[in-house]
C-alpha angles and dihedrals in degrees: 000000000000120000117215109203119176126207095265093055091042090056092049091050091048091054089052092051097252114140117209116211098182105070116189115243114256092232091056092055109106115245091229090062097047096084096045089047091053091049092050091049091049091049090049092050091046091053090057093052118093114263115265120223114265116259116233114263116254115239114262116252114240113262115251118230119257096254092053096060111127115253115240118252096251090052092046089058091062114103097235115026113200114223110198116219119234112272115269110252114220112212111215116205112245115240113257114264113233114230116250114264116265114258116261112253119211118204108239122226115262115262118267092230125104113291120239121272094250090071093053105066096113093119120097105272091191090070094054108107122229107255104177113124096000116148121226100274092044091050090054091048091051090054092049091056097040116123099171094121140021094264092083091069093074097033120133097163136356110241119243134154108253092201093062093094092055102080113182114228115252096355121115115231129217122215117211110199111200137189118272115305126256135226094283091057091045090056098045100031089224124114126248110010129179127012094345091058092050091049092052091049091054092047092051091049089052090063090044098254118155118227091250090059094059119094121183131197139160133229089243132032094220129054121239112242105244096324142072121274117254124233095251088054091051090048092056093053095045090086091057089051094051093049090046090054090049089056096042096042097196124196093234137358126220112198107204110192141018097272091045091053093046094050090055104035104024085224123142102197120117118266091253090064095044096050124092098035141082120259136184129217115266108232117194121227092252090063099047090136089070094054097088090053100042100037097082100043110106118224124205122190123218141158124290117262096240088056091052090051090056097039114046095181090062090064090077090060091046088054089056089053091052091050090051090050091051090052093053093041090058092053098039117101118251110253119208130178 
């Protein structure tokens, strides 16, 4: 049997390592396969040659627009070539884009801090005495007859500092404003009795204050009976405190406690945020006559005395507050009546 193997198959067998010993005569090779065989041989030889480095790519010619394409020769010979205009592009209006929906807002819970004074006017304002221009004895008498809040029902005495009238010559005085008084103060009518009074005396002596330089007052004139004072009750007595300060004219005020700070500043932040900075007394519009007297008195906020008695480490921070008060007292102008 005779095997007829063309050039293409011969090349494939050669790549696989098969040697063919029966070559086909050249004259028997069909003429139609001569050209493909030559191409296959050329491709095979080219594959054995080492790879030539790639030539850099020529930059692409810019594309001509459709209407600028050259007309073929047979069309150019026509007497009236028709050049078609570019198709008319119809611009369709884009549909309007709806704005994104507004984010849902959730009403946050009210802060847990003390609310402002404006929301605590539930007490009977008709029972609040007129305090403008009252001297010291008349101010005390007005407090003794005040029935603006429920604290008057358990009142034995209104609480005032008896040493307030004894002003030492040439010595600046500090006013310590404390939280509402307790039962001991209600009985005696004097501020800051017991261990709290002894602690304040030791603190004042540490900053070299003489006993005559210490003034004491409370956020309310009356003591709550076995409970804490409410914010409306503190708000009613704040006017007595401001008129008392206008009469005493201290060099500096130390507010010791949250109710004490609120009655002076009308601020609702915790004590930790009010400490370490200088404050001024908040004077309402109805008491504008007190503004020239109260505007320059510095106020420093510190911890209440009963808290310091229970937490000895807090006394170091209270000492920092006293040092800050001493610094502002030295630079504050002396106010005289």
